[in-house]
C-alpha positions, 0 to 999 in steps of 0.5 A: 514506477506505478502501473497506470493508476493504483486502485485503492479499496477501503475496508470498514477499518483503518486499512486500505487494500491497494491493487495495480501496484508496479511490481518494481516499486520498493517498500520505501517508496510505498511507505513514503507515498502513503505517509503523505495521507497519515501516520502508517501503523502497518504496511504489508508488502507481499513478495514472491517467496522465490524471486522476492519480487513484489506481487503488485498489491499491498495493505496499508493500515493507518492509526485512524480511519480518517486517514483512509478517507484522503 
């Protein structure tokens, strides 16, 4: 479901940028995965406007910066 290994880049805030995400993964699976580290405030899951297929990256915003450190 996940390509090789997802790459996570933490910003200076409570948001992480995740790349190398399998394009077949669903929003619900991503949400379940990242909820394991903390309470999610927002999950941006970009999709192609025509095919509606996931683009292979996402942004996960947590309520606290500490949740990003996991």
